[in-house]
C-alpha positions in Angstrom: 22.3 8.6 -21.2 19.8 7.7 -23.8 16.0 8.9 -23.8 15.0 6.0 -22.6 17.0 6.3 -18.9 15.6 10.2 -19.1 11.9 8.5 -18.8 11.6 7.2 -15.2 13.3 11.0 -14.3 10.9 13.0 -16.3 7.8 11.4 -15.4 6.5 13.0 -12.0 7.7 15.9 -13.3 5.5 16.4 -17.0 2.2 15.4 -14.9 1.2 19.1 -14.6 2.6 20.8 -17.2 0.9 23.6 -19.5 0.9 23.2 -23.1 4.2 25.0 -23.9 6.0 22.9 -21.6 4.5 19.7 -22.6 5.3 20.4 -26.7 8.5 21.2 -25.6 9.4 18.4 -23.7 7.6 16.3 -26.5 9.9 17.8 -29.1 12.9 17.3 -26.6 12.5 13.4 -26.7 12.2 13.4 -30.1 15.3 15.3 -31.3 17.1 13.1 -28.3 15.8 10.1 -30.5 16.8 11.2 -33.6 20.2 11.7 -32.3 20.1 8.1 -30.9 18.9 6.5 -33.9 21.3 8.6 -36.0 24.5 7.4 -33.9 23.8 3.8 -34.4 23.3 4.1 -37.7 26.4 5.7 -38.6 28.1 3.4 -36.0 26.4 0.3 -38.1 27.5 1.5 -41.7 31.5 1.4 -40.2 31.0 -1.8 -38.7 29.6 -3.2 -41.5 32.1 -1.8 -43.9 35.1 -2.9 -41.9 36.1 -5.7 -44.0 37.1 -3.1 -46.5 38.8 -0.5 -44.0 40.5 -3.2 -41.4 44.8 -2.5 -41.7 47.0 -4.5 -43.2 49.4 -6.8 -41.8 52.3 -4.6 -41.6 50.4 -2.1 -39.4 49.9 -4.9 -36.7 53.9 -5.6 -37.0 54.4 -2.1 -35.9 52.6 -2.6 -32.6 53.6 -4.0 -29.4 53.2 -7.8 -29.2 54.6 -8.9 -26.1 52.7 -11.4 -23.4 53.4 -9.2 -20.3 51.9 -5.5 -21.7 49.0 -8.1 -23.8 48.0 -9.7 -20.8 47.8 -6.7 -18.7 45.2 -5.2 -21.3 43.2 -8.4 -21.1 42.8 -7.9 -17.1 42.2 -4.3 -17.5 39.0 -5.6 -20.0 37.6 -8.1 -17.2 36.9 -5.1 -14.9 35.7 -2.6 -17.2 34.7 0.1 -16.4 33.4 3.6 -18.5 35.4 6.4 -17.4 38.5 4.7 -18.2 37.5 3.8 -21.6 40.0 6.5 -23.1 42.6 4.3 -21.4 41.7 1.2 -22.6 41.7 2.6 -26.4 45.3 4.5 -25.7 46.4 0.9 -25.0 45.1 -0.5 -27.9 46.3 1.9 -30.2 50.0 0.7 -29.4 48.9 -3.4 -29.0 49.0 -5.6 -31.5 46.1 -7.9 -29.7 45.8 -10.5 -32.9 47.1 -13.5 -31.3 44.8 -12.2 -27.7 41.7 -11.8 -29.6 39.8 -14.7 -28.2 40.7 -13.8 -24.6 39.7 -10.0 -25.0 36.3 -11.3 -26.4 35.6 -13.7 -23.1 36.7 -10.9 -20.6 34.4 -8.3 -22.4 31.6 -11.2 -21.9 32.6 -12.2 -18.5 33.0 -8.2 -17.3 30.5 -7.4 -14.5 29.4 -4.0 -16.0 26.8 -1.6 -15.2 24.4 0.0 -17.4 25.9 2.9 -17.6 28.9 1.2 -18.8 26.8 -0.1 -21.8 27.8 2.5 -24.0 31.5 2.5 -23.8 31.5 -0.9 -24.4 29.8 -0.9 -27.6 32.1 1.2 -28.3 34.8 -0.5 -27.5 33.3 -3.6 -29.4 32.7 -2.0 -32.7 36.9 -0.5 -32.6 38.0 -4.0 -32.2 35.7 -5.3 -34.6 36.8 -2.8 -37.3 40.2 -3.4 -36.4 40.5 -7.4 -36.0 38.8 -10.0 -38.6 38.3 -12.6 -36.0 37.1 -10.6 -32.8 33.2 -10.5 -34.3 33.0 -14.6 -34.0 35.3 -14.9 -31.0 32.8 -12.4 -29.2 29.7 -14.5 -30.3 30.8 -17.7 -29.2 31.4 -16.3 -25.9 27.9 -14.9 -25.7 26.4 -17.8 -26.9 27.8 -19.7 -24.2 27.5 -17.0 -21.6 23.1 -16.4 -22.7 22.6 -19.6 -22.7 19.4 -19.9 -20.5 18.2 -23.8 -19.6 14.6 -24.0 -19.5 13.2 -25.0 -15.9 16.1 -23.1 -14.3 16.4 -20.1 -12.0 18.4 -17.6 -13.3 21.5 -17.4 -10.8 22.8 -13.9 -11.3 19.8 -12.0 -13.1 21.3 -8.5 -12.7 24.4 -9.4 -14.5 21.8 -11.1 -17.3 20.0 -7.7 -17.8 22.9 -5.5 -18.4 24.1 -8.1 -20.9 21.0 -8.8 -22.9 21.3 -5.6 -23.2 24.6 -5.0 -24.7 24.5 -8.0 -26.8 21.1 -6.4 -28.1 22.7 -3.0 -28.9 26.3 -5.2 -30.7 23.3 -6.9 -32.4 21.8 -3.6 -33.9 25.3 -1.5 -35.0 26.1 -4.5 -37.1 29.5 -6.0 -34.8 28.0 -9.6 -35.7 27.9 -10.3 -39.3 27.0 -13.9 -39.1 23.1 -14.5 -39.4 22.7 -16.5 -36.1 23.1 -13.3 -34.1 19.7 -12.6 -34.1 18.3 -15.8 -34.0 20.3 -16.3 -30.9 19.1 -12.6 -29.2 15.3 -14.1 -30.3 16.1 -17.3 -28.7 16.8 -15.9 -25.6 13.7 -13.8 -25.1 11.6 -16.4 -26.3 12.5 -18.7 -23.5 12.9 -15.8 -20.8 9.3 -15.3 -21.4 8.0 -19.5 -21.9 9.4 -20.5 -18.9 8.6 -17.7 -16.5 4.7 -17.2 -17.0 4.2 -17.8 -13.3 6.0 -16.6 -11.5 7.8 -13.9 -13.1 11.3 -13.7 -12.1 12.9 -12.4 -15.3 10.6 -9.5 -15.2 12.9 -7.0 -14.5 15.3 -8.7 -17.2 12.4 -8.3 -19.7 11.5 -4.6 -18.4 15.1 -3.8 -18.6 15.1 -4.9 -22.4 12.0 -3.5 -23.2 13.4 0.3 -22.1 16.8 0.7 -23.3 16.1 -1.7 -27.0 12.1 -1.8 -27.3 12.2 0.8 -29.2 14.5 -0.3 -31.9 13.5 -4.2 -31.7 9.4 -3.9 -31.4 8.7 -0.4 -31.9 7.8 0.5 -28.4 6.8 4.5 -27.7 5.8 4.9 -24.3 1.9 5.6 -23.8 2.9 9.4 -22.4 4.3 10.0 -25.6 2.1 8.3 -27.9 -0.5 10.7 -26.6 1.4 13.6 -26.8 2.4 13.8 -30.0 -1.4 12.5 -31.1 -2.3 15.8 -29.7 0.4 18.3 -30.8 0.3 15.6 -34.3 3.8 15.3 -34.5 5.3 12.4 -35.5 7.6 10.4 -33.0 10.6 9.0 -35.3 10.9 5.1 -35.6 14.0 2.7 -36.1 14.5 1.1 -39.5 16.9 -1.1 -37.9 14.0 -4.3 -38.3 11.0 -4.7 -41.0 7.5 -4.1 -39.6 7.0 -7.6 -39.4 10.0 -8.6 -37.4 9.1 -5.7 -35.1 5.4 -7.0 -34.6 6.3 -10.3 -33.9 8.6 -9.2 -30.8 5.8 -6.9 -29.6 3.6 -9.7 -29.8 5.8 -12.1 -27.7 6.0 -9.0 -24.6 2.6 -8.8 -24.9 2.1 -12.7 -24.4 4.1 -11.6 -21.4 2.9 -8.5 -20.0 -0.8 -10.4 -19.9 0.8 -13.5 -18.1 1.5 -10.6 -15.4 -1.7 -8.8 -15.6 -3.8 -12.3 -14.4 -0.2 -13.2 -11.7 -1.5 -9.4 -10.2 -4.7 -9.9 -10.2 -4.5 -13.6 -8.4 -1.9 -11.7 -6.1 -4.8 -8.9 -5.5 -7.4 -11.3 -4.8 -5.4 -13.1 -2.3 -4.4 -10.4 -0.7 -7.4 -9.1 -0.2 -8.5 -12.7 0.8 -5.9 -12.4 3.7 -6.9 -9.0 4.9 -10.5 -9.9 5.1 -9.4 -13.0 7.3 -7.6 -11.0 9.4 -10.1 -8.6 10.0 -12.5 -11.2 11.2 -9.8 -12.9 13.8 -9.3 -9.1 14.7 -13.1 -8.7 15.5 -13.6 -12.2 17.0 -10.1 -12.5 19.0 -9.2 -8.6 19.0 -5.7 -9.1 17.9 -3.5 -10.5 15.8 -0.5 -12.6 15.7 2.5 -11.9 14.8 2.9 -14.5 12.0 -0.2 -13.4 10.5 1.1 -9.5 10.6 4.5 -10.8 9.0 3.1 -12.3 6.1 0.5 -9.3 5.4 3.2 -7.7 5.2 5.2 -9.7 2.8 2.4 -10.4 0.5 2.0 -6.8 0.4 5.8 -6.1 -0.2 5.4 -8.7 -3.1 2.0 -7.0 -4.7 3.8 -3.5 -4.7 7.0 -4.5 -6.6 4.8 -6.3 -9.0 2.5 -3.8 -9.4 5.4 -1.4 -9.7 6.5 -3.7 -12.7 3.2 -4.1 -14.2 2.7 -0.7 -14.7 6.3 0.0 -16.2 5.4 -2.9 -18.6 2.0 -1.4 -19.5 3.1 2.5 -20.3 6.4 1.1 -22.4 3.8 -1.2 -24.6 1.0 0.8 -24.5 -1.3 -1.1 -23.1 -4.2 -1.0 -20.1 -3.5 -1.9 -16.9 -5.8 -4.8 -15.4 -8.9 -4.0 -13.8 -8.2 -4.4 -9.6 -11.4 -5.4 -7.8 -12.0 -4.4 -4.2 -13.3 -6.5 -2.3 -16.6 -5.2 0.5 -15.4 -5.9 3.7 -17.6 -8.4 5.7 -19.9 -6.8 8.3 -19.8 -9.0 11.8 -22.5 -11.4 12.2 -22.8 -13.6 15.2 -21.4 -16.7 14.5 -22.5 -20.5 15.1 -20.5 -21.7 18.1 -19.7 -25.6 18.3 -18.2 -26.9 22.4 -14.7 -27.0 22.3 -14.2 -25.6 18.7 -11.7 -23.2 17.0 -12.3 -20.8 14.3 -15.3 -21.0 12.2 -15.3 -21.5 8.6 -15.9 -17.8 7.8 -12.5 -17.0 9.4 -10.6 -19.3 6.8 -12.3 -21.0 4.2 -11.0 -18.3 1.5 -7.2 -19.3 2.6 -6.1 -22.9 1.2 -3.7 -23.0 4.1 -6.2 -24.0 6.4 -7.6 -27.1 4.0 -4.1 -28.5 3.4 -1.8 -29.0 6.1 1.0 -27.9 4.2 2.8 -26.5 0.8 3.8 -30.0 -0.4 0.0 -31.6 0.5 -1.9 -29.1 -1.5 0.4 -29.7 -4.6 0.0 -33.3 -4.1 -4.3 -32.7 -4.4 -4.2 -29.7 -6.8 -1.5 -29.9 -8.8 -2.0 -32.3 -11.1 0.0 -33.3 -14.8 -1.2 -31.1 -17.8 -2.7 -33.6 -20.1 -2.5 -31.7 -23.0 1.4 -32.2 -23.1 0.9 -36.3 -24.3 -2.2 -36.1 -25.9 -4.6 -34.3 -28.2 -7.0 -31.9 -27.1 -10.0 -33.5 -28.8 -9.1 -36.6 -27.1 -9.4 -35.4 -23.8 -12.8 -33.2 -24.4 -14.3 -36.5 -26.2 -14.2 -37.9 -22.4 -16.0 -34.9 -20.7 -19.5 -36.3 -21.2 -20.0 -39.3 -18.9 -22.7 -39.3 -17.0 -21.7 -39.7 -12.6 -23.5 -41.9 -10.8 -24.7 -39.7 -8.0 -27.9 -41.0 -6.4 -27.4 -38.8 -3.5 -29.0 -35.0 -3.7 -29.6 -32.4 -1.1 -33.1 -33.3 0.0 -31.8 -37.2 0.5 -29.6 -36.3 2.7 -31.4 -34.1 4.6 -34.4 -36.6 5.0 -34.7 -39.4 7.1 -32.6 -42.5 6.4 -35.1 -45.4 4.8 -35.2 -48.9 6.7 -33.7 -50.4 3.7 -30.6 -48.8 3.4 -29.8 -50.2 7.1 -31.1 -53.4 7.0 -29.3 -56.8 5.3 -32.1 -58.2 2.8 -29.5 -60.9 2.0 -29.2 -59.6 -1.9 -27.0 -57.3 -1.7 -23.7 -59.3 -3.3 -20.5 -58.1 -2.3 -18.5 -56.6 -5.1 -15.2 -58.0 -4.8 -17.2 -61.4 -5.8 -18.9 -59.5 -8.4 -15.8 -58.6 -9.8 -14.6 -62.2 -9.8 -17.0 -62.9 -11.9 -17.1 -60.3 -14.5 -13.3 -61.4 -14.7 -14.1 -64.8 -15.6 -17.2 -63.9 -18.0 -15.0 -61.1 -20.0 -13.0 -62.8 -23.1 -9.6 -62.6 -24.0 -9.4 -59.1 -26.7 -5.8 -59.1 -26.2 -2.6 -60.7 -27.3 -0.6 -62.4 -25.0 2.0 -59.7 -25.3 -0.5 -57.4 -24.4 -1.2 -59.3 -21.3 2.4 -59.9 -19.9 2.6 -56.0 -20.2 -0.5 -54.9 -18.6 0.6 -57.5 -15.6 3.6 -56.1 -15.4 2.7 -52.7 -14.9 0.0 -53.8 -12.2 2.1 -55.7 -10.2 4.4 -52.6 -10.5 1.4 -50.3 -9.1 2.0 -50.8 -5.4 5.5 -50.0 -5.8 4.7 -46.3 -6.8 5.0 -44.3 -3.7 5.5 -41.3 -4.2 4.6 -38.3 -6.5 6.5 -38.6 -9.3 6.3 -42.2 -9.7 2.4 -42.4 -9.4 2.5 -39.3 -12.2 4.8 -41.6 -14.5 2.9 -44.6 -14.2 -0.4 -42.8 -14.8 1.0 -41.1 -17.9 2.5 -44.4 -18.8 -0.5 -46.1 -19.1 -2.4 -43.2 -20.6 0.0 -43.1 -23.9 0.4 -47.1 -24.1 -2.2 -49.2 -22.3 -5.1 -47.2 -22.7 -8.2 -49.7 -24.0 -11.4 -51.0 -23.1 -10.1 -54.4 -21.8 -7.6 -52.3 -20.1 -9.0 -50.0 -18.6 -11.5 -52.7 -16.7 -8.7 -54.8 -15.4 -7.0 -51.1 -13.9 -10.5 -50.4 -12.1 -10.2 -53.9 -10.4 -6.6 -53.7 -9.3 -7.3 -50.3 -8.0 -10.3 -51.6 -5.9 -8.4 -54.5 -4.9 -5.8 -52.9 -3.3 -4.4 -55.0 -0.2 -6.3 -53.8 2.8 -3.5 -53.5 4.7 -1.3 -51.1 2.1 -3.4 -48.0 3.6 -0.5 -45.7 2.4 -1.4 -46.4 -1.0 -4.8 -45.0 -1.5 -3.6 -41.1 -1.7 -1.3 -42.1 -4.3 -4.2 -44.5 -6.3 -7.0 -41.6 -6.2 -4.3 -39.6 -7.3 -3.7 -41.7 -10.8 -7.4 -41.6 -11.0 -7.6 -37.7 -10.8 -4.7 -37.7 -13.3 -6.7 -40.1 -15.6 -10.0 -38.2 -15.1 -9.5 -35.6 -18.0 -9.3 -38.1 -20.4 -10.9 -41.2 -18.9 -13.8 -40.3 -16.4 -15.0 -43.6 -16.9 -12.3 -45.1 -14.8 -13.0 -42.8 -11.6 -16.9 -43.4 -12.2 -16.8 -46.7 -11.9 -14.0 -47.2 -9.0 -16.6 -44.7 -7.1 -19.8 -47.0 -7.9 -17.9 -50.0 -6.5 -16.2 -48.4 -3.5 -20.3 -47.3 -3.1 -21.5 -50.6 -3.5 -19.1 -51.7 -0.9 -19.4 -49.7 1.9 -23.0 -50.5 1.5 -22.7 -53.8 1.5 -20.3 -53.5 4.8 -23.1 -51.4 6.7 -25.6 -53.5 5.9 -23.8 -56.5 6.9 -23.6 -55.7 10.6 -20.8 -57.8 11.2 -17.8 -57.5 13.7 -15.4 -59.1 11.1 -13.3 -57.2 8.1 -12.5 -54.0 10.1 -9.3 -53.5 8.2 -11.7 -53.8 4.8 -13.9 -51.4 5.9 -11.5 -49.2 6.7 -9.7 -49.6 3.0 -13.6 -48.6 2.2 -14.0 -45.5 3.7 -10.2 -44.1 3.7 -10.3 -44.4 -0.2 -13.6 -42.6 -0.3 -11.7 -39.9 1.8 -8.6 -39.7 -0.8 -11.2 -39.6 -3.7 -13.7 -36.6 -1.9 -9.7 -34.4 -2.2 -9.6 -35.2 -5.2 -13.1 -34.2 -6.4 -13.9 -37.5 -8.0 -16.3 -38.6 -5.4 -19.2 -36.4 -4.5 -18.9 -34.3 -1.0 -22.7 -35.4 -0.4 -22.1 -38.6 -1.3 -19.6 -38.8 1.6 -21.4 -36.6 3.9 -24.3 -39.0 3.1 -21.7 -42.3 4.2 -21.1 -40.1 7.2 -24.9 -39.6 8.2 -25.5 -43.8 7.7 -22.1 -44.8 10.0 -23.4 -41.6 12.6 -27.1 -43.7 12.6 -25.8 -47.1 13.9 -22.7 -45.4 16.0 -21.0 -48.5 17.6 -18.3 -51.0 17.4 -16.6 -50.5 13.8 -19.0 -47.9 12.7 -17.5 -45.3 15.3 -13.8 -46.7 13.9 -15.5 -46.3 10.5 -16.4 -42.3 10.8 -13.0 -41.6 12.7 -11.2 -43.0 9.6 -13.5 -41.0 7.5 -13.0 -37.7 9.2 -9.3 -37.7 9.3 -8.9 -38.1 5.8 -11.2 -35.9 4.5 -13.1 -34.1 7.3 -10.8 -31.2 7.3 -11.7 -30.8 3.3 -15.7 -31.1 4.1 -15.2 -28.9 7.0 -13.6 -26.3 5.1 -15.6 -26.2 1.9 -18.3 -23.8 2.1 -20.8 -25.8 0.2 -20.4 -28.8 2.6 -19.2 -26.8 6.2 -22.6 -26.3 7.6 -23.7 -30.3 7.2 -20.3 -31.0 8.3 -21.0 -29.2 11.5 -24.1 -30.5 12.5 -22.7 -33.9 11.9 -19.7 -33.1 14.0 -22.0 -31.8 17.1 -24.4 -35.1 16.7 -21.5 -37.0 16.6 -19.5 -35.4 20.2 -23.7 -35.6 21.7 -23.8 -39.3 20.7 -20.3 -39.7 22.5 -21.5 -37.7 25.7 -24.3 -39.8 26.4 -23.2 -43.3 25.6 -21.1 -45.5 27.3 -18.3 -46.2 25.0 -14.2 -48.1 25.5 -11.7 -45.1 25.8 -10.2 -46.5 22.9 -12.9 -45.1 21.1 -13.6 -42.1 22.7 -9.6 -41.2 22.0 -10.5 -42.0 18.6 -13.7 -39.6 18.5 -11.6 -37.1 20.1 -8.8 -37.1 17.9 -11.1 -37.0 14.5 -13.3 -34.2 16.3 -10.2 -32.3 17.1 -8.2 -32.7 13.6 -10.7 -31.8 12.0 -12.1 -28.8 14.2 -9.3 -27.9 16.2 -9.3 -25.4 19.1 -8.2 -22.2 19.4 -4.5 -21.6 20.1 -4.0 -19.7 22.9 -0.3 -17.6 22.4 1.5 -17.1 25.6 2.4 -13.5 26.8 5.9 -13.1 26.0 7.5 -11.6 29.0 8.2 -7.5 28.2 11.5 -6.9 29.6 13.6 -3.4 29.6 16.5 -3.1 26.6 19.5 -3.7 28.8 17.8 -7.1 30.4 17.4 -8.2 26.8 21.0 -6.8 26.3 22.3 -8.8 28.8 20.5 -12.2 28.4 21.4 -12.1 24.7 25.3 -11.6 25.2 25.1 -14.6 28.5 22.6 -16.8 26.9 22.9 -16.5 23.0 26.8 -14.9 21.9 28.6 -16.7 24.7 31.5 -19.0 23.3 34.6 -20.4 23.8 36.5 -17.9 21.7 34.5 -14.6 22.5 34.7 -15.1 26.5 36.8 -12.3 27.0 35.0 -10.3 25.0 31.5 -10.6 26.7 33.9 -10.1 30.0 34.6 -6.4 28.8 31.1 -5.8 28.5 30.2 -7.2 31.6 32.7 -4.7 33.3 31.1 -1.9 31.6 27.7 -2.2 33.1 26.9 -0.1 36.2 27.4 -2.7 38.9 26.6 0.6 41.5 22.9 0.4 40.5 21.3 -2.0 43.0 18.8 -3.0 40.6 21.4 -3.8 37.7 23.9 -5.9 40.0 20.9 -7.8 40.9 19.6 -9.2 37.3 23.1 -9.9 36.5 23.8 -11.8 38.9 20.3 -13.2 38.5 21.3 -13.9 34.8 25.1 -15.5 36.0 23.1 -18.2 38.3 20.6 -19.0 35.8 23.0 -21.5 33.7 19.9 -23.6 32.2 19.2 -21.3 29.9 22.7 -21.7 28.5 23.4 -24.4 26.2 25.1 -27.8 28.0 28.2 -27.2 26.3 28.6 -23.3 27.2 28.5 -23.9 30.9 32.2 -24.5 31.1 32.3 -20.4 29.2 30.0 -18.8 31.7 32.3 -20.5 34.7 35.0 -18.7 32.9 33.8 -15.5 32.9 32.3 -15.3 36.2 36.3 -16.2 37.2 37.7 -13.4 35.3 34.5 -10.7 36.3 35.6 -11.7 40.4 39.0 -9.9 39.9 37.0 -6.5 39.3 33.6 -6.8 41.4 34.4 -9.4 44.3 30.6 -10.0 45.9 29.4 -11.2 41.9 31.2 -14.5 43.0 29.7 -15.1 46.1 26.1 -14.0 45.5 26.5 -16.3 41.9 27.7 -19.8 44.5 25.3 -18.6 46.9 22.4 -18.4 44.4 23.8 -21.9 42.3 23.7 -23.7 46.0 20.4 -22.7 46.7 19.0 -23.6 43.7 20.9 -27.3 43.9 18.8 -27.3 47.2 15.6 -26.4 45.6 15.6 -29.1 43.0 16.4 -31.6 46.0 13.4 -30.4 47.8 11.3 -29.8 44.6 11.0 -33.5 42.7 9.5 -32.4 39.2 10.4 -34.1 36.4 10.3 -30.6 34.1 13.2 -29.4 36.5 15.6 -32.2 35.5 17.5 -30.7 32.9 17.8 -27.9 35.6 19.6 -30.0 38.2 21.8 -31.2 36.0 23.1 -27.9 34.6 23.3 -26.2 37.9 25.1 -30.0 39.1 27.3 -29.1 35.8 28.0 -25.1 36.6 28.9 -25.9 40.4 31.7 -28.4 38.9 33.1 -25.8 36.4 33.0 -23.5 39.4 35.3 -25.8 41.5 37.8 -26.5 38.2 38.1 -22.1 38.4 38.8 -22.0 42.4 35.2 -20.5 43.0 33.8 -23.3 45.4 35.5 -25.4 48.6 36.2 -28.8 48.0 33.8 -28.9 51.2 31.1 -27.0 49.3 31.3 -29.8 47.0 31.2 -33.0 49.3 28.3 -30.6 51.3 26.2 -31.5 48.2 27.2 -34.9 47.8 25.9 -35.7 51.0 23.1 -33.6 50.7 22.1 -36.1 46.9 22.8 -39.1 49.1 21.0 -38.7 51.5 18.0 -37.3 49.0 18.8 -40.3 46.5 15.6 -42.6 48.3 13.2 -39.1 47.5 14.7 -38.7 43.4 15.1 -41.7 42.5 
């Protein structure tokens, strides 16, 4: 075992050592390092001189070249194990592997090694390299295939790659490979593993293993505790000379970059976990209990964080870096929360959790994860568009004050934005060639067909790269604003389109928001009862832009206030549609929660005092409870004794056609002499509606076999089934429909197994005939 493998074992033991013990521990470490470096140096020298020391052709002619023995040796290598190394070397001494060297190299690469097998595998590869000329190139070719990591794809077998990476690194170090590309392949693998994994850190175990076993040779890494001891006692730790210092510095910089990403991930997860714990505490204070789902989610978050923390600490020690500071939040004091009639949890309980703003993960990704434009455009171009002024005309003071009369009255001067757009379009001179016009028209005509995230993202990038000029931008804004009023499904995608363009072309979003603002004012002042689809389109488009943070929250709340001022007819539908699109987002955002809450209360008060059509009442309630859903009352789970749970499991879940005999043997083992046990078993054998429909025959089969050992069971179950069928006739409730069908099916199967007489079947049929008018 190498010194790096011993680090983890010795660490707990050297925390409280005396000065003499510390110094002895350091000297022991230095001696092990020196021995390891000396062994690798000697082996590297032998491998590098192998060309001059390989045996002649006459040596191979004396060895066994038979197919049977050579293929048997290759099969042994595929199941490589370090305890068998002497056996492998003995076989090699009598075999001529010249014609099978490529198969041997492939077998070594494909074998599933353990970390303890690596030194033996290095020894075997070195002897093969010293004996056969072609082995080094064949082995390298197989490693190129095995270590090919595709960017963006998750590694299917990280455990094997972890061992393979260490083995390949040590083979490179001991000079098995003579070509110059061997080190380049290792650098390429490390770079790919790090660059593709700076967010999720799925490859952390692979890279941590490389640092532990090969970090001292390739990056000049010394564990922090050993560095501190060496400085304390002024004893220098020997360093490997395999790589020059500048190359070691490059590898070390790459690993430190990965550690920095781990630190950010750790801080982020710690913050999220603390927020979740804070949320759970408040729910516990208000409700008195936590749901099982929340407990399980917290446990999963804690487990993932602990694992990441442990790996980060190991990385920090190996790289001699400081751990990030994990700030502890103060738990909130219990305060009286404002209550809304019929409301669910208040904002304090969930504002910090994004899953309450967005319905699911996919929705959150749609509104929050936008393509990175720096991949397609220079950073200077993105920075150039950051200083476009916004056209916000509503402030918090305006929102809290009374609405001026001119905002609500039609003075005849306000022009419909669509007409203004048409006039602008007519006045706009032609600034582009005919071919550019054709390309732009084709792009705009294809825009309504972009009905998923990938298509709309590609369209936005395409516009930025190929169609970005002032004339095309104006045309684009008109096309986005003029979306068909019946295509409400396009509004989220058009809003995402504008959000993607915003870092580079903020004027597109600003102009679109200004046009929607004018169109909204036009429809509110007009006070007509036509064009409802256009009105709904405007408010829903505003709502989508609010969720992408392109349209101000204060402006959206102002729109809500204006509509609530004249809460009638089309304004009711506009309010409901606006709340359905962005109401939840406004309610869960801390900066807009309180005002949204007030407007919701105002809307519900107006609904209660106004004589509204039932259709409007339904729309208002749906919008309100979508924004602020009521608390879900958890159904208390019935507690049953373990033996009762066992009986229900084997009868209602496990029973199938192929295991009926096994279930019957288990049922026979029950204590049928116990009245309680017998009664519950008969109850479960009668409650056939708890089974899947196609398993009813299996239960009848089980009962028929059980009657041979417990005679009274069959009579009691049949009586229970007949009573349940009679009850189903007398109590004609729709919720018992499936139960009635299941019991009748069960009765028929019991007749097939001769548990019921034909007279009973005809009696039930007669009862159904007389009850048919009631049941129908």
